[in-house]
Backbone as JSON, one array per atom type, in Angstrom:
{
  "sequence": "XXXXXXXXXXXXXXXXXXXXXXXXXXXXXXXXXXXXXXXXXXXXXXXXXXXXXXXXXXXXXXXXXXXXXXXXXXXXXXXXXXXXXXXXXXXXXXXXXXXXXXXXXXXXXXXXXXXXXXXXXXXXXXXXXXXXXXXXXXXXXXXXXXXXXXXXXXXXXXXXXXXXXXXXXXXXXXXXXXXXXXXXXXXXXXXXXXXXXXXX",
  "N": [[90.0, 186.14, 219.86], [91.31, 186.83, 217.51], [92.24, 189.43, 218.04], [94.0, 188.87, 220.12], [95.93, 187.33, 218.83], [96.83, 189.33, 217.13], [97.99, 191.14, 218.93], [100.14, 189.58, 219.83], [101.52, 189.31, 217.42], [102.35, 191.91, 217.13], [104.18, 192.1, 219.09], [103.38, 192.81, 221.63], [102.31, 192.78, 225.11], [99.61, 192.88, 225.59], [96.46, 194.06, 224.19], [94.3, 196.84, 223.71], [90.75, 196.69, 223.39], [87.34, 197.11, 222.21], [85.64, 195.06, 222.13], [83.62, 192.55, 223.71], [82.55, 194.11, 225.74], [79.84, 194.11, 226.48], [79.47, 191.51, 227.12], [79.39, 188.29, 228.84], [81.76, 186.92, 229.36], [84.04, 187.15, 230.88], [84.88, 185.69, 233.15], [85.82, 183.39, 232.08], [87.96, 184.11, 230.64], [91.11, 185.74, 229.9], [90.85, 188.4, 229.73], [90.49, 191.82, 230.84], [88.68, 194.58, 232.27], [89.46, 198.02, 232.11], [90.16, 201.47, 232.99], [90.73, 203.87, 230.58], [93.7, 205.74, 230.56], [93.79, 208.15, 229.25], [91.31, 208.96, 228.07], [89.52, 208.26, 229.99], [87.54, 206.47, 229.53], [85.96, 203.23, 229.69], [87.68, 200.36, 228.76], [88.57, 197.2, 227.24], [91.18, 195.0, 227.98], [92.98, 192.6, 226.28], [94.99, 189.71, 226.62], [98.09, 188.98, 224.93], [98.47, 186.27, 222.62], [100.7, 183.99, 222.32], [101.81, 181.44, 220.29], [103.1, 178.06, 220.23], [103.28, 176.79, 217.79], [102.04, 177.51, 214.53], [99.71, 176.66, 212.04], [99.16, 177.52, 208.82], [96.97, 177.82, 206.11], [97.22, 178.35, 202.66], [96.57, 179.75, 199.35], [98.67, 179.58, 197.44], [102.19, 178.85, 197.35], [105.8, 179.15, 197.4], [108.68, 176.93, 197.41], [110.19, 177.86, 199.48], [108.61, 179.14, 201.29], [107.43, 181.6, 200.83], [104.3, 183.09, 200.48], [100.91, 183.31, 199.21], [97.6, 184.58, 199.51], [95.1, 184.36, 197.36], [92.49, 185.2, 197.17], [89.63, 186.19, 199.18], [89.01, 186.81, 202.75], [91.57, 187.82, 205.05], [91.58, 187.44, 207.73], [92.77, 186.52, 210.96], [95.24, 185.47, 210.31], [97.77, 186.68, 209.72], [98.56, 187.79, 212.15], [98.78, 185.42, 213.61], [100.92, 184.17, 212.29], [103.08, 185.94, 212.81], [103.18, 185.88, 215.57], [103.81, 183.32, 216.35], [106.04, 180.71, 217.46], [106.93, 178.77, 215.73], [106.19, 178.18, 212.29], [104.13, 176.42, 210.16], [103.49, 176.02, 206.86], [100.78, 175.32, 204.92], [99.73, 174.53, 201.7], [97.7, 175.02, 198.77], [98.9, 174.76, 196.3], [102.26, 174.49, 195.07], [104.26, 176.95, 193.69], [106.58, 178.36, 191.26], [109.37, 180.2, 192.47], [109.96, 182.44, 191.01], [107.53, 183.5, 190.28], [106.74, 184.9, 192.52], [108.68, 186.83, 192.6], [108.0, 188.36, 190.43], [105.68, 189.69, 191.22], [106.0, 190.94, 193.94], [104.53, 192.41, 195.78], [102.21, 191.07, 196.26], [102.74, 189.1, 198.04], [101.8, 187.45, 200.89], [102.74, 186.12, 203.19], [106.08, 186.28, 204.02], [109.05, 184.35, 203.32], [110.85, 184.18, 205.52], [109.47, 183.89, 207.88], [108.63, 181.32, 207.94], [108.82, 177.86, 208.75], [108.36, 175.34, 207.66], [107.05, 173.84, 204.66], [104.16, 172.49, 203.23], [102.64, 170.84, 200.63], [99.29, 170.61, 200.09], [96.6, 169.88, 198.6], [93.24, 170.84, 198.83], [93.57, 171.23, 201.5], [92.36, 172.88, 203.34], [89.98, 171.82, 204.08], [87.69, 170.8, 206.64], [86.99, 173.43, 206.27], [86.55, 176.38, 204.17], [88.07, 177.38, 201.02], [88.51, 180.32, 199.73], [87.36, 181.13, 196.48], [87.98, 178.65, 195.51], [86.91, 176.24, 196.84], [83.96, 175.45, 198.76], [82.89, 175.72, 202.24], [82.49, 172.69, 204.06], [79.58, 171.98, 205.02], [78.03, 169.77, 205.67], [79.9, 168.02, 206.77], [80.76, 169.52, 208.98], [78.38, 169.51, 210.41], [78.23, 166.84, 211.13], [80.47, 166.7, 212.81], [79.68, 168.57, 214.79], [77.47, 167.28, 215.87], [78.75, 165.06, 216.98], [80.21, 166.33, 218.97], [78.22, 167.07, 220.71], [77.55, 164.88, 222.18], [77.66, 164.1, 225.39], [79.03, 162.08, 226.66], [81.37, 161.7, 225.34], [81.93, 159.62, 223.7], [80.98, 159.63, 221.01], [82.56, 161.61, 219.89], [85.08, 160.49, 220.13], [84.75, 158.37, 218.34], [84.45, 159.84, 216.0], [87.02, 161.02, 215.77], [88.53, 158.67, 215.53], [87.57, 157.71, 213.09], [88.19, 159.74, 211.16], [90.76, 160.69, 211.7], [92.69, 159.12, 213.36], [92.6, 156.62, 212.1], [93.46, 156.91, 209.51], [95.99, 156.79, 206.99], [97.05, 158.7, 205.36], [96.65, 162.0, 203.93], [95.27, 161.89, 201.57], [93.77, 159.55, 201.94], [92.1, 160.44, 203.95], [90.61, 162.36, 202.51], [89.23, 160.66, 200.82], [87.62, 159.37, 202.69], [85.89, 161.41, 203.46], [84.27, 161.67, 201.33], [85.5, 161.75, 198.89], [86.32, 162.41, 195.43], [83.79, 163.06, 194.45], [82.51, 164.48, 196.57], [84.32, 166.63, 196.81], [84.11, 167.86, 194.32], [81.48, 168.72, 194.48], [81.73, 170.62, 196.57], [83.36, 172.46, 195.29], [81.61, 173.27, 193.27], [79.62, 174.43, 194.83], [81.0, 176.66, 195.83], [81.18, 178.25, 193.58], [78.56, 178.74, 193.07], [77.18, 176.96, 191.43], [75.59, 174.89, 192.13], [72.96, 174.11, 194.51], [72.94, 174.03, 198.13], [72.75, 170.74, 199.57], [71.26, 170.12, 201.81], [69.73, 171.6, 204.74], [71.65, 173.01, 207.38], [72.36, 173.12, 210.84]],
  "CA": [[91.26, 185.46, 219.53], [92.0, 187.59, 216.46], [92.95, 190.53, 218.69], [95.1, 188.31, 220.9], [96.98, 187.01, 217.85], [97.36, 190.6, 216.64], [98.88, 191.64, 219.97], [101.37, 188.77, 219.77], [102.21, 189.68, 216.2], [102.94, 193.24, 217.33], [105.15, 192.01, 220.17], [102.83, 193.48, 222.81], [101.76, 191.85, 226.1], [98.14, 192.95, 225.52], [95.97, 195.08, 223.27], [92.98, 197.32, 224.13], [89.66, 196.49, 222.42], [85.99, 197.39, 222.71], [84.9, 193.79, 222.12], [83.29, 191.89, 224.98], [82.07, 195.05, 226.76], [78.52, 193.73, 226.96], [79.4, 190.05, 227.19], [79.59, 187.7, 230.15], [82.8, 185.91, 229.2], [85.27, 187.52, 231.57], [85.37, 184.68, 234.1], [86.46, 182.32, 231.3], [88.91, 184.77, 229.76], [92.17, 186.52, 230.52], [90.58, 189.82, 229.49], [90.11, 192.64, 231.99], [88.22, 195.93, 231.99], [90.24, 199.07, 232.77], [89.87, 202.84, 232.58], [91.76, 204.46, 229.73], [94.32, 206.88, 231.27], [93.68, 209.37, 228.45], [89.91, 209.37, 227.87], [88.77, 207.81, 231.16], [86.52, 205.5, 229.1], [86.24, 201.85, 230.02], [88.08, 199.53, 227.63], [88.94, 195.83, 227.59], [92.53, 194.59, 227.6], [93.09, 191.16, 226.06], [96.4, 189.33, 226.62], [98.64, 188.41, 223.7], [98.42, 184.82, 222.54], [101.86, 183.49, 221.6], [101.65, 180.0, 220.11], [104.3, 177.3, 219.94], [103.29, 176.54, 216.35], [100.84, 177.89, 213.79], [99.57, 176.06, 210.71], [98.41, 178.44, 207.98], [96.71, 177.27, 204.78], [97.18, 179.42, 201.67], [96.3, 179.33, 197.98], [99.9, 179.16, 196.77], [103.46, 179.12, 198.03], [106.96, 178.53, 196.78], [109.29, 175.93, 198.29], [110.86, 178.53, 200.6], [107.62, 179.61, 202.24], [106.71, 182.8, 200.39], [102.93, 182.6, 200.31], [99.86, 184.23, 198.79], [96.17, 184.3, 199.53], [94.69, 185.02, 196.12], [91.16, 185.78, 197.36], [89.05, 185.95, 200.5], [89.46, 187.6, 203.89], [92.81, 187.34, 205.65], [91.28, 187.22, 209.15], [93.88, 186.75, 211.9], [96.4, 184.66, 209.94], [99.01, 187.43, 209.78], [98.93, 187.84, 213.56], [99.22, 184.08, 214.01], [102.25, 183.94, 211.73], [104.1, 186.76, 213.48], [103.23, 185.6, 217.0], [104.11, 181.91, 216.61], [107.45, 180.33, 217.51], [107.18, 178.01, 214.51], [105.09, 178.3, 211.33], [104.02, 175.4, 209.12], [102.67, 176.56, 205.79], [100.08, 174.33, 204.11], [99.36, 175.26, 200.49], [96.97, 174.31, 197.71], [99.87, 174.4, 195.26], [103.57, 175.11, 195.1], [104.59, 177.6, 192.42], [107.97, 178.76, 191.14], [109.74, 181.42, 193.2], [109.96, 183.55, 190.06], [106.19, 184.09, 190.3], [106.71, 185.86, 193.63], [109.56, 187.94, 192.24], [107.3, 189.19, 189.45], [104.69, 190.5, 191.93], [106.31, 190.79, 195.37], [103.53, 193.09, 196.61], [101.11, 190.14, 196.53], [103.18, 188.12, 199.03], [101.11, 187.61, 202.17], [103.69, 185.66, 204.2], [107.43, 186.12, 203.47], [109.67, 183.07, 203.66], [111.64, 184.15, 206.76], [108.61, 183.52, 209.0], [108.14, 179.95, 207.74], [109.74, 176.77, 209.09], [108.12, 174.16, 206.81], [106.02, 174.0, 203.63], [103.52, 171.23, 202.85], [101.64, 170.98, 199.57], [98.11, 169.83, 200.48], [95.4, 170.3, 197.88], [92.05, 170.71, 199.67], [94.05, 171.21, 202.87], [91.55, 173.7, 204.22], [88.79, 171.06, 204.44], [86.33, 171.08, 206.18], [86.78, 174.85, 206.02], [86.54, 176.71, 202.75], [89.21, 178.08, 200.42], [87.83, 181.26, 198.83], [87.7, 181.04, 195.08], [88.33, 177.28, 195.13], [85.87, 175.31, 197.3], [83.14, 175.97, 199.85], [82.95, 175.03, 203.52], [81.73, 171.44, 204.06], [78.58, 172.1, 206.08], [77.63, 168.42, 206.07], [80.94, 167.48, 207.66], [80.69, 170.27, 210.24], [77.2, 169.02, 211.14], [78.63, 165.55, 211.73], [81.36, 167.02, 213.93], [78.88, 169.22, 215.82], [76.67, 166.23, 216.51], [79.67, 164.27, 217.8], [80.58, 167.14, 220.13], [77.07, 167.2, 221.6], [77.47, 163.68, 223.02], [78.37, 164.44, 226.62], [79.85, 160.96, 227.11], [82.63, 161.76, 224.62], [82.07, 158.45, 222.85], [80.78, 159.99, 219.6], [83.73, 162.37, 219.45], [86.17, 159.51, 219.96], [84.48, 157.67, 217.09], [84.74, 160.78, 214.92], [88.48, 161.1, 215.64], [89.01, 157.39, 215.02], [87.19, 157.58, 211.69], [88.79, 160.71, 210.24], [92.13, 161.08, 212.02], [93.59, 158.06, 213.81], [92.57, 155.42, 211.25], [93.91, 157.2, 208.14], [97.45, 156.79, 206.83], [97.48, 159.82, 204.53], [95.63, 163.0, 203.7], [94.47, 161.36, 200.47], [92.8, 158.61, 202.5], [91.11, 161.28, 204.64], [89.72, 162.93, 201.49], [88.34, 159.58, 200.37], [86.63, 159.11, 203.74], [84.89, 162.49, 203.54], [83.42, 161.62, 200.14], [86.32, 161.67, 197.69], [86.2, 163.38, 194.34], [82.39, 163.49, 194.34], [82.28, 165.52, 197.56], [85.16, 167.78, 196.52], [83.5, 168.54, 193.16], [80.29, 169.37, 195.02], [82.17, 171.8, 197.3], [83.81, 173.42, 194.27], [80.4, 173.8, 192.62], [78.98, 175.33, 195.8], [81.77, 177.91, 195.9], [80.89, 179.06, 192.4], [77.09, 178.83, 192.96], [76.69, 176.12, 190.33], [74.6, 174.01, 192.73], [72.42, 174.54, 195.79], [73.27, 173.09, 199.21], [71.9, 169.55, 199.54], [70.37, 170.1, 202.97], [69.98, 172.67, 205.7], [72.51, 172.61, 208.5], [72.2, 174.0, 212.0]],
  "C": [[92.03, 186.24, 218.46], [92.81, 188.73, 217.06], [94.14, 190.02, 219.49], [96.26, 187.91, 219.99], [97.64, 188.3, 217.33], [98.34, 191.19, 217.65], [100.21, 190.89, 219.95], [102.19, 189.14, 218.55], [102.89, 191.03, 216.29], [104.0, 193.24, 218.43], [104.7, 192.7, 221.45], [102.31, 192.45, 223.82], [100.24, 191.82, 226.1], [97.76, 194.0, 224.49], [94.58, 195.54, 223.76], [91.95, 197.14, 223.02], [88.34, 196.94, 223.05], [85.12, 196.13, 222.71], [84.64, 193.33, 223.55], [82.69, 192.82, 226.02], [80.71, 194.65, 227.32], [78.36, 192.24, 227.13], [79.71, 189.56, 228.6], [80.68, 186.62, 230.09], [84.06, 186.17, 230.0], [85.77, 186.45, 232.54], [86.02, 183.5, 233.4], [87.6, 182.87, 230.44], [90.0, 185.45, 230.57], [91.95, 188.01, 230.39], [90.17, 190.54, 230.78], [89.61, 194.0, 231.51], [89.07, 196.92, 232.77], [89.74, 200.43, 232.29], [91.04, 203.36, 231.75], [92.37, 205.67, 230.45], [94.18, 208.2, 230.52], [92.24, 209.87, 228.35], [89.03, 209.08, 229.07], [87.61, 206.87, 230.79], [86.95, 204.1, 229.51], [86.59, 201.09, 228.73], [88.44, 198.14, 228.15], [90.36, 195.56, 227.11], [92.54, 193.07, 227.44], [94.57, 190.79, 225.96], [96.83, 188.75, 225.27], [98.61, 186.89, 223.78], [99.58, 184.34, 221.67], [101.75, 181.97, 221.5], [103.0, 179.33, 219.85], [104.42, 177.05, 218.44], [101.97, 176.98, 215.75], [100.87, 177.18, 212.44], [98.65, 176.97, 209.91], [98.22, 177.81, 206.61], [96.52, 178.41, 203.79], [96.89, 178.85, 200.28], [97.56, 178.83, 197.28], [101.13, 179.62, 197.53], [104.59, 178.62, 197.15], [107.61, 177.6, 197.8], [109.95, 176.55, 199.52], [109.88, 179.05, 201.65], [107.02, 180.96, 201.93], [105.3, 182.37, 200.01], [101.97, 183.71, 199.91], [98.49, 183.68, 199.16], [95.61, 185.06, 198.34], [93.28, 185.6, 196.18], [90.68, 185.48, 198.77], [89.66, 186.83, 201.58], [90.72, 186.99, 204.49], [92.7, 187.09, 207.13], [92.5, 187.46, 210.03], [95.15, 186.0, 211.54], [97.73, 185.4, 210.08], [99.48, 187.55, 211.23], [99.43, 186.5, 214.06], [100.64, 183.81, 213.54], [103.32, 184.69, 212.52], [104.22, 186.44, 214.97], [103.6, 184.18, 217.35], [105.62, 181.66, 216.64], [107.86, 179.56, 216.26], [105.96, 178.14, 213.6], [105.2, 177.19, 210.28], [103.03, 175.94, 208.09], [102.09, 175.4, 204.98], [99.54, 175.07, 202.89], [98.62, 174.39, 199.48], [97.93, 173.9, 196.59], [101.17, 175.15, 195.46], [103.87, 175.67, 193.71], [106.06, 178.01, 192.43], [108.22, 180.09, 191.85], [109.7, 182.64, 192.29], [108.6, 184.25, 190.01], [106.07, 185.13, 191.42], [107.6, 187.07, 193.33], [108.88, 188.89, 191.25], [106.32, 190.15, 190.13], [104.91, 190.38, 193.44], [105.28, 191.43, 196.28], [102.35, 192.18, 196.96], [101.5, 189.07, 197.56], [102.53, 188.42, 200.38], [102.02, 187.23, 203.34], [105.07, 185.55, 203.54], [108.12, 184.9, 204.07], [110.33, 183.04, 205.04], [110.79, 183.9, 208.0], [108.33, 182.01, 209.03], [109.21, 178.9, 208.02], [109.56, 175.54, 208.2], [106.98, 174.47, 205.84], [105.49, 172.62, 203.27], [102.51, 171.51, 201.75], [100.47, 170.05, 199.9], [96.88, 170.38, 199.79], [94.16, 169.91, 198.69], [92.41, 170.7, 201.17], [93.26, 172.06, 203.84], [90.29, 172.97, 204.69], [88.81, 170.69, 205.92], [86.0, 172.56, 206.04], [86.8, 175.13, 204.52], [87.88, 177.3, 202.32], [88.61, 179.01, 199.4], [88.33, 181.19, 197.4], [88.08, 179.65, 194.62], [87.25, 176.28, 195.55], [85.22, 175.86, 198.56], [83.34, 175.15, 201.12], [82.05, 173.78, 203.47], [80.77, 171.44, 205.24], [78.11, 170.74, 206.57], [78.64, 167.83, 207.07], [80.92, 168.2, 209.01], [79.48, 169.85, 211.07], [77.5, 167.7, 211.83], [79.52, 165.79, 212.94], [80.59, 167.64, 215.09], [78.05, 168.19, 216.6], [77.53, 165.37, 217.43], [80.04, 165.02, 219.08], [79.46, 167.24, 221.16], [76.87, 165.98, 222.49], [78.32, 163.9, 224.27], [79.21, 163.28, 227.17], [81.24, 160.98, 226.47], [82.83, 160.6, 223.66], [81.95, 158.79, 221.37], [81.97, 160.76, 219.06], [84.93, 161.46, 219.26], [85.99, 158.74, 218.66], [84.78, 158.55, 215.88], [86.26, 160.85, 214.68], [89.05, 159.8, 215.07], [88.75, 157.27, 213.52], [88.01, 158.48, 210.78], [90.26, 161.04, 210.52], [93.02, 159.88, 212.3], [93.63, 156.85, 212.89], [93.06, 155.67, 209.83], [95.43, 157.28, 208.09], [97.96, 157.97, 206.01], [96.33, 160.8, 204.38], [94.71, 162.57, 202.56], [93.4, 160.39, 200.97], [91.71, 159.37, 203.26], [90.11, 161.85, 203.63], [88.76, 161.88, 200.94], [87.25, 159.33, 201.41], [85.56, 160.17, 203.81], [84.01, 162.55, 202.29], [84.17, 161.64, 198.83], [86.04, 162.75, 196.66], [84.78, 163.89, 194.19], [82.09, 164.62, 195.3], [83.07, 166.79, 197.23], [84.62, 168.57, 195.32], [82.26, 169.3, 193.6], [80.67, 170.66, 195.75], [82.7, 172.88, 196.35], [82.6, 174.07, 193.59], [79.65, 174.75, 193.55], [79.69, 176.68, 195.85], [81.44, 178.84, 194.74], [79.4, 179.13, 192.08], [76.53, 178.06, 191.77], [75.65, 175.12, 190.81], [74.08, 174.65, 194.0], [72.87, 173.56, 196.87], [72.28, 171.94, 199.25], [70.9, 169.52, 200.69], [70.68, 171.28, 203.86], [70.81, 172.15, 206.85], [72.35, 173.61, 209.62], [73.56, 174.32, 212.6]]
}
């Protein structure tokens, strides 16, 4: 998916990769094997993935959509931003635009790609936010278990509990354990505590 987002971000219909060469995922994928016209080696072409909308969570942003990731890997977010028709920026905190003018080289996403900005502290949950809080392995285990129910009933209950029955993001954070859970995830990120249990 990262390569497909990258192709979209570059404005290309596809991109050649060496990934998947030994995998058995071609019948479930748009990827195809071809012979390189220059080297005659076999390569894989993956189609670009243009999205209607992308939601990107960052460490900080201004009200216009200039955004920074202050630590951690950038993965495929840049490709997603450039290949999406609309971009919603979710941010841990909104800072003054002057902060971006002082260090413009640290801007990860410039404002002209962004359609909306939402301030959402802990908005990456249940994922992690490098340098702020760790991934919620307990929550992912709950989700994984719900997904394993082939009847779909457990997954419906999960969605009802955490999505459809909440009126705000604050209420969602309370349902996942509130300030106690969030402090635990912050402590995990900085290695101040050990994980409470093993997760598969």
